[in-house]
C-alpha positions, 0 to 999 in steps of 0.5 A: 512550505516547511521541510524535514531535516535529513542529515543536516540538509532541508528536504522540501515536503513536495519531494515526499508527496511526489514519492508517494504519488509515484508509489501510488501510481505504480501500485495502481498500474500493478493492480490494473495490469497484473493478473497474479493474485499475489502480485495484486496483493503486493501492489495494494500494500504499495498503495497503502504505504504511499497513503501512509507516507502522505499522512505522515508528511502532512502530519509532520508539516502541520506539527500534528500527531493525529496523522501519524496515529491514523497512519499507524491504524492504516498499517494495522489494517494493511497487516490484517488485510495481508494475513487474510488475503494470503490465507485465502490465496493459500487455501485456493492454491491448495485446492486448485492451481490458479495463476490468473485472477479471472479464473478465481471468478469461476469458483463455485461454493 
């Protein structure tokens, strides 16, 4: 496997993939366990960043820029998702003091 040069030492690709897997697992656990809507949004962002790290790792290993461009597009979608999600949460908190995601399912239009 090829690696990355960092400060004069060679880092193996598997370390980046292991870090991405740990970040993705932490995000998944956070989405499944936590009930606060804001924490769930943060955990989804953590999962998207883990995917970006994987995309950039493979793009760098294969000497291909397409993975990095795709990661840039994922970051754009993640930013839009965060803005829309936070706007919806602020509007919900303005109307009701909801602390649990299960209470959001009881909203009536």
